[in-house]
DSSP file (Angstrom, degrees, kcal/mol; ACC not computed):
  #  RESIDUE AA STRUCTURE BP1 BP2  ACC     N-H-->O    O-->H-N    N-H-->O    O-->H-N    TCO  KAPPA ALPHA  PHI   PSI    X-CA   Y-CA   Z-CA
    1    1 A M              0   0    0      0, 0.0     2,-0.3     0, 0.0     3,-0.0   0.000 360.0 360.0 360.0 136.6    7.1   13.3    0.7
    2    2 A K    >>  -     0   0    0      1,-0.1     3,-1.1   119,-0.0     4,-0.7  -0.666 360.0-127.9 -95.0 149.4    7.2   11.6   -2.7
    3    3 A L  H >> S+     0   0    0     -2,-0.3     4,-3.1   145,-0.3     3,-1.1   0.877 111.3  58.3 -59.5 -38.3    5.6    8.2   -3.4
    4    4 A T  H 34 S+     0   0    0    144,-0.3    -1,-0.3     1,-0.3     5,-0.1   0.649  98.0  61.8 -71.1 -12.5    9.0    7.0   -4.9
    5    5 A D  H <4 S+     0   0    0     -3,-1.1    -1,-0.3     1,-0.1    -2,-0.2   0.760 118.6  24.7 -77.6 -25.7   10.6    7.8   -1.5
    6    6 A I  H << S+     0   0    0     -3,-1.1    74,-2.4    -4,-0.7     2,-0.4   0.758  99.9  87.1-112.0 -32.5    8.4    5.2    0.3
    7    7 A V  E  < S-a   80   0A   0     -4,-3.1     2,-0.6    72,-0.2    74,-0.2  -0.593  71.3-139.2 -76.4 126.1    7.3    2.6   -2.3
    8    8 A I  E >   -     0   0A   0     72,-2.5     3,-2.6    -2,-0.4    74,-0.3  -0.755   3.7-146.2 -87.7 118.9    9.9   -0.1   -2.6
    9    9 A S  E >  S+     0   0A   0     -2,-0.6     3,-0.7     1,-0.3    -1,-0.2   0.817 100.0  53.0 -58.7 -31.7   10.3   -1.0   -6.2
   10   10 A K  E 3  S+     0   0A   0      1,-0.2    -1,-0.3    25,-0.1    71,-0.1   0.455 102.0  63.1 -82.1   0.8   11.0   -4.7   -5.3
   11   11 A A  E <  S+     0   0A   0     -3,-2.6    71,-1.8    69,-0.2     2,-0.4  -0.212  79.2 107.9-116.5  40.5    7.8   -4.7   -3.3
   12   12 A I  E <   -a   82   0A   0     -3,-0.7    71,-0.2    69,-0.2   129,-0.2  -0.969  40.9-179.5-119.4 132.1    5.4   -4.1   -6.2
   13   13 A S  E     -a   83   0A   0     69,-2.6    71,-1.9    -2,-0.4     3,-0.4  -0.946  15.1-168.8-132.2 113.3    3.1   -6.8   -7.6
   14   14 A P  S    S+     0   0    0      0, 0.0     2,-0.1     0, 0.0    69,-0.1   0.599  88.8  29.3 -74.1  -8.4    0.8   -5.9  -10.5
   15   15 A A  S    S-     0   0    0     70,-0.1    70,-0.2    71,-0.0     2,-0.1  -0.544  72.6-171.7-154.5  81.1   -1.0   -9.2  -10.0
   16   16 A L        -     0   0    0     68,-2.9    70,-0.4    -3,-0.4     8,-0.1  -0.388  20.6-143.1 -67.8 151.8   -1.2  -10.7   -6.5
   17   17 A E        +     0   0    0      6,-0.1    -1,-0.1    68,-0.1     7,-0.1   0.566  59.6 124.4 -89.7 -10.7   -2.7  -14.2   -6.3
   18   18 A A        -     0   0    0      5,-0.1     3,-0.1     1,-0.1    -2,-0.0  -0.071  39.9-172.3 -55.4 148.8   -4.5  -13.5   -3.0
   19   19 A R        +     0   0    0      1,-0.1    71,-0.3    70,-0.0     2,-0.3   0.437  66.4  46.9-120.5  -7.1   -8.2  -14.1   -2.7
   20   20 A T  S  > S-     0   0    0     69,-0.1     4,-2.3     1,-0.1     5,-0.1  -0.902  84.4-111.2-132.3 162.8   -8.9  -12.6    0.7
   21   21 A R  H  > S+     0   0    0     69,-0.5     4,-2.3    -2,-0.3     5,-0.2   0.922 118.8  49.4 -56.3 -46.7   -8.0   -9.4    2.5
   22   22 A D  H  > S+     0   0    0      1,-0.2     4,-2.3     2,-0.2    -1,-0.2   0.866 109.7  51.1 -66.3 -35.7   -5.8  -11.3    5.0
   23   23 A E  H  > S+     0   0    0      2,-0.2     4,-3.0     1,-0.2     5,-0.2   0.893 108.4  53.0 -65.3 -39.4   -4.0  -13.1    2.2
   24   24 A V  H  X S+     0   0    0     -4,-2.3     4,-2.6     2,-0.2     5,-0.2   0.948 110.1  47.2 -59.0 -49.2   -3.4   -9.7    0.5
   25   25 A I  H  X S+     0   0    0     -4,-2.3     4,-2.1     1,-0.2    -2,-0.2   0.914 114.0  47.7 -60.3 -44.2   -1.9   -8.3    3.7
   26   26 A S  H  X S+     0   0    0     -4,-2.3     4,-2.2     2,-0.2    -2,-0.2   0.929 113.0  47.1 -63.2 -46.7    0.3  -11.5    4.1
   27   27 A E  H  X S+     0   0    0     -4,-3.0     4,-1.6     1,-0.2    -1,-0.2   0.885 112.5  49.7 -64.6 -38.1    1.5  -11.5    0.5
   28   28 A M  H  X S+     0   0    0     -4,-2.6     4,-1.7    -5,-0.2    -1,-0.2   0.878 108.8  52.0 -70.3 -35.9    2.3   -7.8    0.6
   29   29 A M  H  X S+     0   0    0     -4,-2.1     4,-2.0    -5,-0.2    -1,-0.2   0.904 107.3  54.2 -62.7 -39.9    4.3   -8.2    3.8
   30   30 A D  H  X S+     0   0    0     -4,-2.2     4,-3.0     1,-0.2    -2,-0.2   0.867 103.3  56.0 -61.4 -36.3    6.2  -11.0    2.1
   31   31 A L  H  X S+     0   0    0     -4,-1.6     4,-1.7     1,-0.2    -1,-0.2   0.922 108.5  47.1 -60.7 -43.3    7.1   -8.6   -0.7
   32   32 A L  H  <>S+     0   0    0     -4,-1.7     5,-2.7     2,-0.2     6,-1.0   0.850 112.6  49.8 -67.9 -33.6    8.6   -6.2    1.9
   33   33 A I  H ><5S+     0   0    0     -4,-2.0     3,-1.8     4,-0.2    -2,-0.2   0.944 110.6  48.9 -67.4 -48.1   10.5   -9.1    3.5
   34   34 A E  H 3<5S+     0   0    0     -4,-3.0    -2,-0.2     1,-0.3    -1,-0.2   0.812 108.4  54.9 -61.5 -29.9   11.8  -10.2    0.1
   35   35 A A  T 3<5S-     0   0    0     -4,-1.7    -1,-0.3    -5,-0.2    -2,-0.2   0.491 117.7-115.3 -81.3  -3.4   12.9   -6.7   -0.6
   36   36 A G  T < 5S+     0   0    0     -3,-1.8    -3,-0.2     2,-0.2    -2,-0.1   0.676  87.6 111.1  80.2  17.9   14.9   -6.6    2.6
   37   37 A K  S   <S+     0   0    0     -5,-2.7     2,-0.4     1,-0.2    -4,-0.2   0.605  74.0  42.9-100.6 -14.4   12.7   -3.9    4.3
   38   38 A V  S    S-     0   0    0     -6,-1.0     2,-0.3    -9,-0.1    -2,-0.2  -0.999  85.2-120.6-132.0 134.2   11.1   -6.1    6.9
   39   39 A D    >   -     0   0    0     -2,-0.4     3,-2.2     1,-0.1     4,-0.4  -0.573  20.3-133.6 -72.3 130.6   12.8   -8.7    9.1
   40   40 A S  G >  S+     0   0    0     -2,-0.3     3,-1.1     1,-0.3     4,-0.4   0.773 103.7  66.6 -59.3 -25.9   11.2  -12.1    8.5
   41   41 A K  G 3  S+     0   0    0      1,-0.2     4,-0.3     2,-0.1    -1,-0.3   0.740 101.8  49.2 -67.9 -19.4   11.1  -12.6   12.3
   42   42 A N  G <> S+     0   0    0     -3,-2.2     4,-2.8     1,-0.1     5,-0.3   0.512  84.3  98.9 -91.4  -6.5    8.6   -9.8   12.5
   43   43 A R  H <> S+     0   0    0     -3,-1.1     4,-2.9    -4,-0.4     5,-0.2   0.909  83.1  41.5 -51.3 -58.7    6.3  -11.1    9.7
   44   44 A D  H  > S+     0   0    0     -4,-0.4     4,-2.6     1,-0.2    -1,-0.2   0.894 116.5  48.9 -62.7 -41.1    3.6  -12.8   11.7
   45   45 A D  H  > S+     0   0    0     -4,-0.3     4,-2.2     2,-0.2    -1,-0.2   0.915 113.8  46.9 -63.9 -42.0    3.4  -10.0   14.3
   46   46 A F  H  X S+     0   0    0     -4,-2.8     4,-2.5     2,-0.2     5,-0.2   0.927 112.4  49.1 -65.9 -44.9    3.2   -7.3   11.7
   47   47 A V  H  X S+     0   0    0     -4,-2.9     4,-2.5    -5,-0.3     5,-0.2   0.936 112.7  48.1 -60.3 -46.3    0.5   -9.2    9.7
   48   48 A K  H  X S+     0   0    0     -4,-2.6     4,-2.6    -5,-0.2    -1,-0.2   0.898 111.4  50.8 -61.2 -40.5   -1.5   -9.8   12.8
   49   49 A A  H  X S+     0   0    0     -4,-2.2     4,-2.1     2,-0.2    -1,-0.2   0.897 111.0  47.5 -66.1 -40.5   -1.2   -6.1   13.8
   50   50 A V  H  X S+     0   0    0     -4,-2.5     4,-2.4     2,-0.2    -2,-0.2   0.919 113.7  47.8 -66.4 -42.7   -2.3   -4.9   10.3
   51   51 A I  H  X S+     0   0    0     -4,-2.5     4,-2.3     2,-0.2    -2,-0.2   0.905 110.3  52.1 -64.9 -40.7   -5.3   -7.3   10.3
   52   52 A K  H  X S+     0   0    0     -4,-2.6     4,-1.3     1,-0.2    -1,-0.2   0.918 109.9  49.6 -60.2 -42.5   -6.2   -6.2   13.9
   53   53 A R  H  X S+     0   0    0     -4,-2.1     4,-1.4     1,-0.2     3,-0.3   0.908 110.5  50.2 -61.1 -43.6   -6.1   -2.6   12.6
   54   54 A E  H  < S+     0   0    0     -4,-2.4    -1,-0.2     1,-0.2    -2,-0.2   0.862 106.0  56.1 -63.8 -36.3   -8.4   -3.5    9.6
   55   55 A N  H  < S+     0   0    0     -4,-2.3    -1,-0.2     1,-0.2    -2,-0.2   0.799 105.7  51.7 -67.8 -28.2  -10.8   -5.3   12.0
   56   56 A R  H  < S-     0   0    0     -4,-1.3     2,-0.2    -3,-0.3    -1,-0.2   0.827 136.4 -17.2 -74.6 -32.5  -11.2   -2.0   14.0
   57   57 A G  S  < S-     0   0    0     -4,-1.4    -1,-0.3    -5,-0.1    -2,-0.1  -0.762  75.3-109.8-175.8 125.4  -11.9    0.0   10.8
   58   58 A S        -     0   0    0     34,-0.2    34,-0.1    -2,-0.2    -4,-0.1  -0.271   9.8-155.7 -64.2 142.7  -11.4   -0.8    7.1
   59   59 A T        +     0   0    0     32,-0.2     8,-1.7    34,-0.0     2,-1.2   0.243  66.2 110.8 -98.3   9.3   -8.8    1.1    5.2
   60   60 A G  E     -B   66   0A   0     31,-0.5    34,-2.8     6,-0.3     6,-0.2  -0.736  47.1-179.7 -79.7  98.8  -10.7    0.3    2.0
   61   61 A F  E     -     0   0A   0     -2,-1.2    -1,-0.2     4,-0.6     5,-0.1   0.355  41.9 -98.1 -92.5   9.4  -11.8    3.9    1.4
   62   62 A G  E >  S+B   65   0A   0      3,-0.8     3,-1.2    35,-0.1    -1,-0.3  -0.347  93.3  83.0 106.0 173.9  -13.7    3.3   -1.8
   63   63 A N  T 3  S-     0   0    0      1,-0.2     3,-0.1    -2,-0.1    36,-0.1   0.754 120.5 -63.4  59.0  26.9  -13.1    3.6   -5.5
   64   64 A G  T 3  S+     0   0    0      1,-0.2    36,-2.8    34,-0.2    37,-2.2   0.647 109.1 108.3  80.2  15.4  -11.4    0.2   -5.6
   65   65 A V  E <   -Bc  62 101A   0     -3,-1.2    -3,-0.8    34,-0.2    -4,-0.6  -0.920  40.7-175.4-129.3 153.9   -8.4    1.1   -3.3
   66   66 A A  E     -Bc  60 102A   0     35,-1.8    37,-2.2    -2,-0.3    -6,-0.3  -0.988  12.2-162.1-142.6 150.9   -7.2    0.3    0.2
   67   67 A V        -     0   0    0     -8,-1.7    37,-0.2    -2,-0.3    35,-0.1  -0.599  13.0-173.3-133.6  72.0   -4.3    1.5    2.3
   68   68 A P        +     0   0    0      0, 0.0    37,-2.5     0, 0.0     2,-0.3  -0.420  18.9 178.9 -62.0 142.3   -3.7   -0.9    5.2
   69   69 A H  E     -d  105   0A   0     35,-0.2     2,-0.3   -19,-0.2    37,-0.2  -0.967  21.6-164.8-149.8 162.3   -1.1    0.6    7.4
   70   70 A L  E     -d  106   0A   0     35,-2.0    37,-2.7    -2,-0.3     2,-0.5  -0.987  12.5-152.2-151.4 134.3    0.9    0.0   10.6
   71   71 A K  E     +d  107   0A   0     -2,-0.3     2,-0.4    35,-0.2    35,-0.0  -0.959  30.8 172.8-105.8 124.1    3.0    2.1   13.0
   72   72 A Q  E >   -d  108   0A   0     35,-2.7     3,-1.3    -2,-0.5    37,-1.3  -0.992  39.2-134.2-139.1 139.2    5.5   -0.1   14.7
   73   73 A A  T 3  S+     0   0    0     -2,-0.4    37,-0.1     1,-0.3    -1,-0.1   0.842 105.8  54.7 -60.8 -35.9    8.5    0.6   16.9
   74   74 A S  T 3  S+     0   0    0     34,-0.1     2,-0.5    35,-0.0    -1,-0.3   0.546  85.1  97.3 -81.1  -4.8   10.9   -1.8   15.1
   75   75 A V    <   -     0   0    0     -3,-1.3    34,-0.2    32,-0.3     3,-0.1  -0.736  51.7-174.8 -83.1 127.2   10.2   -0.1   11.7
   76   76 A K        +     0   0    0     -2,-0.5     2,-0.3     1,-0.2    -1,-0.1   0.792  64.3  22.2 -94.3 -32.0   13.0    2.4   11.0
   77   77 A N  S    S-     0   0    0    -40,-0.2     2,-0.3    30,-0.1    -1,-0.2  -0.961  87.7 -96.8-135.8 152.0   11.8    4.1    7.8
   78   78 A V        +     0   0    0     -2,-0.3     2,-0.3    29,-0.1    29,-0.2  -0.538  51.8 172.3 -67.2 127.5    8.5    4.6    6.1
   79   79 A V  E     - E   0 106A   0     27,-2.4    27,-3.0    -2,-0.3     2,-0.4  -0.973  13.2-166.7-137.6 152.4    8.1    1.9    3.5
   80   80 A A  E     -aE   7 105A   0    -74,-2.4   -72,-2.5    -2,-0.3     2,-0.3  -0.996  10.6-155.3-141.2 146.4    5.3    0.8    1.3
   81   81 A A  E     - E   0 104A   0     23,-2.1    23,-2.5    -2,-0.4     2,-0.4  -0.869  15.1-154.6-110.4 152.2    4.4   -2.1   -1.0
   82   82 A V  E     +aE  12 103A   0    -71,-1.8   -69,-2.6    -2,-0.3     2,-0.3  -0.990  19.0 164.9-130.0 137.0    1.9   -1.7   -3.9
   83   83 A A  E     -aE  13 102A   0     19,-2.5    19,-3.1    -2,-0.4     2,-0.3  -0.993  23.6-147.1-149.8 156.2   -0.2   -4.5   -5.4
   84   84 A N  E     - E   0 101A   0    -71,-1.9   -68,-2.9    -2,-0.3     2,-0.5  -0.920   5.2-156.8-118.8 149.3   -3.1   -5.1   -7.7
   85   85 A V  E >   -     0   0A   0     15,-2.6     3,-1.0    -2,-0.3     4,-0.1  -0.976  10.0-153.1-126.1 114.0   -5.7   -7.9   -7.5
   86   86 A S  E 3  S+     0   0A   0     -2,-0.5    -1,-0.1   -70,-0.4   -69,-0.1   0.837  91.6  40.7 -62.5 -36.9   -7.3   -8.5  -10.8
   87   87 A D  E 3  S-     0   0A   0      1,-0.1    -1,-0.3    13,-0.1    13,-0.1   0.550 112.4-116.7 -89.5  -6.8  -10.6  -10.0   -9.5
   88   88 A G  E <   -     0   0A   0     -3,-1.0     2,-0.4    12,-0.1    12,-0.2   0.218  21.2-120.3  82.4 150.0  -11.0   -7.6   -6.6
   89   89 A I  E     - E   0  99A   0     10,-2.0    10,-2.9    -4,-0.1     2,-0.9  -0.954  19.3-115.3-127.5 142.4  -11.0   -8.4   -2.9
   90   90 A D        +     0   0    0     -2,-0.4   -69,-0.5   -71,-0.3     7,-0.0  -0.714  42.7 163.4 -75.8 108.3  -13.7   -7.8   -0.3
   91   91 A F        -     0   0    0     -2,-0.9   -31,-0.5     6,-0.4   -32,-0.2   0.169  59.3-110.0-110.6  13.2  -11.9   -5.3    1.9
   92   92 A N        -     0   0    0      1,-0.1   -34,-0.2     4,-0.1   -32,-0.2   0.896  54.3-168.5  55.4  40.4  -15.0   -4.1    3.7
   93   93 A A    >   -     0   0    0      4,-0.4     3,-1.7     1,-0.1   -32,-0.2  -0.169  32.3-112.4 -62.5 154.0  -14.5   -0.9    1.8
   94   94 A L  T 3  S+     0   0    0    -34,-2.8   -33,-0.1     1,-0.3    -1,-0.1   0.811 119.1  46.1 -57.6 -33.7  -16.6    2.2    2.8
   95   95 A D  T 3  S-     0   0    0    -35,-0.2    -1,-0.3     2,-0.1    -2,-0.1   0.448 111.0-120.6 -90.9   0.3  -18.5    2.1   -0.5
   96   96 A G  S <  S+     0   0    0     -3,-1.7    -2,-0.1     1,-0.3    -4,-0.1   0.453  72.6 123.8  78.7  -0.2  -19.1   -1.7   -0.3
   97   97 A N        -     0   0    0      1,-0.1    -4,-0.4    -6,-0.1    -6,-0.4  -0.526  68.2 -91.1 -93.1 160.1  -17.2   -2.3   -3.5
   98   98 A P        -     0   0    0      0, 0.0     2,-0.4     0, 0.0    -8,-0.2  -0.248  36.2-123.6 -65.8 157.6  -14.3   -4.7   -4.1
   99   99 A V  E     + E   0  89A   0    -10,-2.9   -10,-2.0     1,-0.1   -34,-0.2  -0.875  30.8 170.0-104.3 134.8  -10.7   -3.4   -3.8
  100  100 A F  E     +     0   0A   0    -36,-2.8   -15,-2.6    -2,-0.4     2,-0.4   0.646  65.9  45.8-114.4 -26.6   -8.3   -3.8   -6.8
  101  101 A S  E     -cE  65  84A   0    -37,-2.2   -35,-1.8   -17,-0.2     2,-0.4  -0.979  65.1-174.0-128.2 133.7   -5.3   -1.7   -5.8
  102  102 A I  E     -cE  66  83A   0    -19,-3.1   -19,-2.5    -2,-0.4     2,-0.5  -0.984  16.2-164.3-133.2 135.2   -3.6   -1.7   -2.4
  103  103 A F  E     - E   0  82A   0    -37,-2.2     2,-0.6    -2,-0.4   -21,-0.2  -0.988  12.6-159.2-110.1 121.9   -0.8    0.3   -0.7
  104  104 A L  E     - E   0  81A   0    -23,-2.5   -23,-2.1    -2,-0.5     2,-0.5  -0.921  15.1-166.5-100.6 118.6    0.6   -1.4    2.4
  105  105 A L  E     -dE  69  80A   0    -37,-2.5   -35,-2.0    -2,-0.6     2,-0.4  -0.914  11.8-173.1-115.2 127.2    2.3    1.3    4.5
  106  106 A L  E     +dE  70  79A   0    -27,-3.0   -27,-2.4    -2,-0.5   -35,-0.2  -0.972  12.0 178.7-117.7 133.4    4.6    0.7    7.4
  107  107 A S  E     -d   71   0A   0    -37,-2.7   -35,-2.7    -2,-0.4   -32,-0.3  -0.936  35.9 -97.6-133.5 153.0    5.9    3.6    9.5
  108  108 A P  E >   -d   72   0A   0      0, 0.0     3,-1.5     0, 0.0   -35,-0.2  -0.509  30.4-136.2 -66.8 135.4    8.1    4.1   12.6
  109  109 A E  T 3  S+     0   0    0    -37,-1.3   -36,-0.2     1,-0.3   -33,-0.1   0.829 101.9  53.9 -62.1 -32.6    5.9    4.4   15.7
  110  110 A D  T 3  S+     0   0    0      1,-0.2    -1,-0.3   -38,-0.2     3,-0.1   0.299 100.2  63.3 -90.3  11.0    8.0    7.3   17.0
  111  111 A Q    X>  +     0   0    0     -3,-1.5     4,-1.6     1,-0.1     3,-0.8  -0.483  53.0 158.5-130.5  64.1    7.6    9.4   13.8
  112  112 A P  H 3> S+     0   0    0      0, 0.0     4,-2.4     0, 0.0     5,-0.2   0.809  73.6  60.3 -59.8 -29.6    3.9   10.2   13.5
  113  113 A E  H 3> S+     0   0    0      1,-0.2     4,-2.2     2,-0.2     5,-0.1   0.883 104.2  49.0 -66.5 -36.2    4.6   13.2   11.2
  114  114 A K  H <> S+     0   0    0     -3,-0.8     4,-2.4     2,-0.2    -1,-0.2   0.883 109.6  52.7 -68.5 -37.4    6.4   11.0    8.7
  115  115 A H  H  X S+     0   0    0     -4,-1.6     4,-2.6    -7,-0.2    -2,-0.2   0.934 110.8  47.0 -61.3 -45.7    3.4    8.6    8.8
  116  116 A L  H  X S+     0   0    0     -4,-2.4     4,-2.5     2,-0.2    -2,-0.2   0.898 111.2  51.2 -64.1 -40.7    1.0   11.5    8.1
  117  117 A E  H  X S+     0   0    0     -4,-2.2     4,-2.2     2,-0.2    -1,-0.2   0.915 111.8  47.6 -61.4 -42.7    3.2   12.8    5.2
  118  118 A A  H  X S+     0   0    0     -4,-2.4     4,-2.6     2,-0.2    -2,-0.2   0.920 111.3  50.0 -65.6 -43.7    3.3    9.3    3.7
  119  119 A M  H  X S+     0   0    0     -4,-2.6     4,-3.1     1,-0.2     5,-0.3   0.903 110.1  51.4 -61.6 -40.9   -0.5    8.9    4.0
  120  120 A E  H  X S+     0   0    0     -4,-2.5     4,-2.4     2,-0.2    -1,-0.2   0.906 110.3  48.6 -62.2 -41.9   -1.0   12.4    2.4
  121  121 A A  H  X S+     0   0    0     -4,-2.2     4,-1.4     2,-0.2    -2,-0.2   0.932 115.7  43.5 -64.1 -45.3    1.2   11.4   -0.5
  122  122 A V  H  X S+     0   0    0     -4,-2.6     4,-2.8     1,-0.2     3,-0.4   0.960 118.0  43.0 -65.7 -51.8   -0.6    8.1   -1.0
  123  123 A F  H  X S+     0   0    0     -4,-3.1     4,-1.7     1,-0.2    -1,-0.2   0.839 107.2  62.1 -66.5 -32.4   -4.1    9.5   -0.6
  124  124 A G  H  < S+     0   0    0     -4,-2.4    -1,-0.2    -5,-0.3    -2,-0.2   0.901 113.5  35.4 -58.4 -40.5   -3.3   12.5   -2.7
  125  125 A S  H >< S+     0   0    0     -4,-1.4     3,-1.9    -3,-0.4     7,-0.3   0.908 115.4  53.8 -79.0 -44.1   -2.7   10.2   -5.7
  126  126 A L  H 3< S+     0   0    0     -4,-2.8    -2,-0.2     1,-0.3    -1,-0.2   0.701  98.4  65.4 -67.1 -17.5   -5.4    7.7   -4.9
  127  127 A S  T 3< S+     0   0    0     -4,-1.7     2,-0.6    -5,-0.2    -1,-0.3   0.611  85.7  87.7 -77.7 -10.3   -8.0   10.4   -4.8
  128  128 A Q  S <> S-     0   0    0     -3,-1.9     4,-2.3     1,-0.1     5,-0.2  -0.803  70.9-149.7 -94.9 122.7   -7.4   11.0   -8.5
  129  129 A E  H  > S+     0   0    0     -2,-0.6     4,-2.4     1,-0.2     5,-0.2   0.866  96.6  53.6 -58.5 -39.6   -9.5    8.9  -10.8
  130  130 A T  H  > S+     0   0    0      2,-0.2     4,-2.6     1,-0.2     5,-0.2   0.917 108.5  49.2 -63.6 -43.6   -6.9    8.9  -13.5
  131  131 A F  H  > S+     0   0    0     -6,-0.3     4,-2.7     1,-0.2     5,-0.2   0.939 112.0  48.7 -60.5 -47.3   -4.2    7.6  -11.2
  132  132 A R  H  X S+     0   0    0     -4,-2.3     4,-2.5    -7,-0.3    -2,-0.2   0.913 111.9  49.4 -60.0 -43.2   -6.4    4.8   -9.9
  133  133 A R  H  X S+     0   0    0     -4,-2.4     4,-1.7     1,-0.2    -1,-0.2   0.935 113.5  44.5 -63.7 -47.0   -7.4    3.8  -13.4
  134  134 A F  H  X S+     0   0    0     -4,-2.6     4,-0.8     2,-0.2    -1,-0.2   0.880 112.5  53.0 -66.6 -36.2   -3.7    3.6  -14.6
  135  135 A L  H >< S+     0   0    0     -4,-2.7     3,-0.9    -5,-0.2    -2,-0.2   0.946 109.9  47.5 -61.7 -47.1   -2.6    1.8  -11.4
  136  136 A R  H 3< S+     0   0    0     -4,-2.5    -1,-0.2     1,-0.2    -2,-0.2   0.826 113.1  49.3 -64.1 -31.1   -5.3   -0.8  -11.9
  137  137 A Q  H 3< S+     0   0    0     -4,-1.7    -1,-0.2    -5,-0.2    -2,-0.2   0.564  81.9 122.7 -84.7  -9.2   -4.3   -1.3  -15.6
  138  138 A A    <<  -     0   0    0     -3,-0.9     3,-0.1    -4,-0.8    -3,-0.0  -0.268  40.8-170.9 -59.1 136.1   -0.6   -1.6  -14.8
  139  139 A E        +     0   0    0      1,-0.1     2,-0.3  -124,-0.0    -1,-0.1   0.524  64.6  27.5-105.8  -9.5    0.8   -4.8  -16.2
  140  140 A S  S  > S-     0   0    0      1,-0.1     4,-1.8  -127,-0.1     5,-0.1  -0.956  78.3-110.0-147.3 164.3    4.3   -4.7  -14.6
  141  141 A A  H  > S+     0   0    0     -2,-0.3     4,-2.6     1,-0.2     5,-0.2   0.865 120.2  56.9 -62.1 -35.9    6.2   -3.3  -11.6
  142  142 A D  H  > S+     0   0    0      2,-0.2     4,-2.4     1,-0.2    -1,-0.2   0.893 103.3  53.1 -63.0 -39.4    7.9   -0.9  -14.1
  143  143 A D  H  > S+     0   0    0      1,-0.2     4,-2.1     2,-0.2    -1,-0.2   0.918 110.9  47.1 -59.6 -42.9    4.5    0.4  -15.2
  144  144 A I  H  X S+     0   0    0     -4,-1.8     4,-2.5     2,-0.2    -2,-0.2   0.907 111.0  50.5 -68.1 -41.5    3.6    1.1  -11.6
  145  145 A M  H  X S+     0   0    0     -4,-2.6     4,-2.5     2,-0.2    -1,-0.2   0.891 109.6  51.7 -63.4 -38.3    7.0    2.8  -10.9
  146  146 A T  H  X S+     0   0    0     -4,-2.4     4,-2.4     2,-0.2    -1,-0.2   0.919 110.2  49.0 -62.4 -43.1    6.5    5.0  -13.9
  147  147 A L  H  X S+     0   0    0     -4,-2.1     4,-2.5     2,-0.2    -2,-0.2   0.910 111.0  49.7 -62.1 -43.0    3.0    6.0  -12.7
  148  148 A L  H  X S+     0   0    0     -4,-2.5     4,-2.5     2,-0.2  -144,-0.3   0.909 110.8  49.6 -63.9 -42.1    4.5    6.8   -9.2
  149  149 A N  H  X S+     0   0    0     -4,-2.5     4,-2.3     2,-0.2    -2,-0.2   0.914 111.2  49.5 -61.8 -42.9    7.2    8.9  -10.8
  150  150 A D  H  X S+     0   0    0     -4,-2.4     4,-2.3     2,-0.2    -2,-0.2   0.918 110.8  49.9 -61.9 -42.9    4.6   10.8  -12.9
  151  151 A A  H  X S+     0   0    0     -4,-2.5     4,-2.3     1,-0.2    -2,-0.2   0.910 110.3  50.4 -63.1 -41.5    2.5   11.4   -9.8
  152  152 A D  H  X S+     0   0    0     -4,-2.5     4,-2.2     2,-0.2    -1,-0.2   0.906 109.6  50.9 -62.2 -41.2    5.5   12.7   -7.9
  153  153 A S  H  X S+     0   0    0     -4,-2.3     4,-1.6     1,-0.2    -2,-0.2   0.911 111.5  47.2 -62.9 -42.9    6.3   15.1  -10.8
  154  154 A R  H  X S+     0   0    0     -4,-2.3     4,-1.0     1,-0.2    -1,-0.2   0.882 110.6  52.9 -65.6 -38.0    2.8   16.4  -10.8
  155  155 A Q  H  < S+     0   0    0     -4,-2.3     3,-0.4     1,-0.2    -2,-0.2   0.900 109.3  48.8 -64.4 -40.7    2.8   16.8   -7.1
  156  156 A L  H  < S+     0   0    0     -4,-2.2    -1,-0.2     1,-0.2    -2,-0.2   0.826 113.8  46.1 -69.8 -31.2    6.0   18.9   -7.2
  157  157 A S  H  <        0   0    0     -4,-1.6    -1,-0.2     1,-0.2    -2,-0.2   0.588 360.0 360.0 -88.3  -9.2    4.7   21.1  -10.0
  158  158 A A     <        0   0    0     -4,-1.0    -1,-0.2    -3,-0.4    -2,-0.1   0.479 360.0 360.0 -78.1 360.0    1.3   21.7   -8.3
């Protein structure tokens, strides 16, 4: 699975205004709603479910990145929003450091294999220091889409 298959270009923010983990999740859900990928009537339930998931165990896996995610019956296709927070957010990351780049991933509950494929694609890129650095430095949604396309090209040639 390619990053460009799941990341919604209209759900990318190179500079979220959020100051807390929960605000980040809410703002990123709003990006997916504005992009037409999440029904606004599901917003509050989805945000609460993602936060509940985070409270059980942080998806801030270190190196300044987090991948909050949710499997939900009403989600039809795997979709992701991507955002950066310039000052960093306390995401209760495994390494104790702030998070600067976030992928919010929503998957259909009845397609666990697609969720795993999407997680592999996201983590495959986020595990690379160069990718993380360029993502954090991105100044526009176009910069981030270019980075995702480059990552997909490298993945296909690997």
